[in-house]
C-alpha positions in Angstrom: 0.0 0.0 0.0 2.8 2.4 0.8 4.5 1.8 -2.5 1.3 2.6 -4.3 0.5 5.6 -2.2 4.1 7.0 -2.6 3.9 6.5 -6.4 0.6 8.4 -6.5 2.1 11.3 -4.5 5.2 11.4 -6.7 3.0 11.7 -9.8 0.6 14.2 -8.2 3.2 16.7 -6.9 4.6 17.6 -10.4 1.1 17.9 -11.8 0.1 20.3 -9.0 3.2 22.4 -9.0 3.5 22.9 -12.7 -0.2 23.3 -13.4 0.3 23.0 -17.1 3.6 25.0 -17.5 6.1 22.2 -17.9 3.9 19.4 -16.7 5.1 16.9 -19.4 8.8 17.2 -18.6 8.5 16.9 -14.8 5.8 14.3 -15.1 7.9 12.0 -17.2 10.9 12.5 -15.0 8.8 11.6 -11.9 7.6 8.4 -13.6 11.2 7.5 -14.6 12.3 8.1 -11.0 9.5 5.9 -9.7 10.3 3.1 -12.1 14.0 3.2 -11.2 13.4 3.3 -7.5 10.9 0.5 -7.5 13.1 -1.6 -9.7 15.8 -1.2 -7.1 13.4 -2.0 -4.3 12.1 -5.1 -6.1 15.7 -6.3 -6.9 16.5 -6.2 -3.3 13.5 -8.5 -2.6 14.8 -11.3 -4.8 17.0 -13.8 -2.9 19.1 -16.7 -4.2 20.0 -19.4 -1.7 21.3 -23.0 -1.8 18.6 -25.6 -1.5 19.5 -27.9 1.4 20.8 -31.3 0.5 20.8 -30.9 -3.3 23.4 -28.2 -3.8 21.1 -26.5 -6.3 20.2 -22.8 -5.9 16.7 -21.7 -5.2 15.4 -18.3 -6.1 12.8 -16.7 -3.9 10.9 -13.4 -3.9 10.1 -13.0 -7.6 6.3 -12.8 -6.9 6.9 -10.3 -4.2 9.1 -8.2 -6.4 6.5 -8.3 -9.2 3.7 -7.3 -6.7 5.8 -4.3 -5.7 6.1 -3.3 -9.3 2.4 -3.6 -9.9 1.7 -1.7 -6.7 3.8 1.2 -8.0 2.1 1.1 -11.4 -1.4 1.2 -9.7 -0.3 4.2 -7.6 0.9 6.0 -10.8 -2.4 5.3 -12.5 -4.3 6.6 -9.5 -2.1 9.6 -9.2 -2.8 10.5 -12.9 -6.5 10.4 -12.3 -7.0 7.1 -14.1 -8.9 5.5 -11.2 -10.8 3.1 -13.5 -7.5 1.7 -14.9 -6.1 1.4 -11.3 -9.3 -0.4 -10.2 -9.2 -2.9 -13.1 -5.5 -3.4 -12.5 -6.0 -4.0 -8.8 -8.8 -6.6 -9.5 -6.6 -8.4 -12.1 -3.7 -8.3 -9.7 -5.7 -9.9 -6.9 -7.0 -12.5 -9.3 -3.4 -13.4 -10.4 -2.0 -13.4 -6.9 -4.9 -15.3 -5.3 -6.5 -17.6 -7.9 -3.7 -18.4 -10.3 -1.2 -18.8 -7.4 -3.4 -21.7 -6.1 -3.4 -23.3 -9.6 0.4 -23.3 -9.5 0.4 -25.9 -6.7 -1.1 -28.5 -9.1 1.9 -28.3 -11.4 
């Protein structure tokens, strides 16, 4: 929630300050900054560790990193005033994270 809220604020602030003057420039820079920062945050969430007994490596945290990415995108959409897009994205994200995750166990 905090990643989404922060992304929305980072998008809203340039829109409010510029009020149409140089909105496109600062707006795109804000989105680039969010994408870079969230990418760094998500990268720190991914861990690689040896699997006990097998010697093979196991990667964990990919779903969490992707969820952080989606959270930032939903916040940016909401911050831009695209609440319908953010709502549809949130519903699809919940479907993917809840329903499809359960189907993965049958693999």
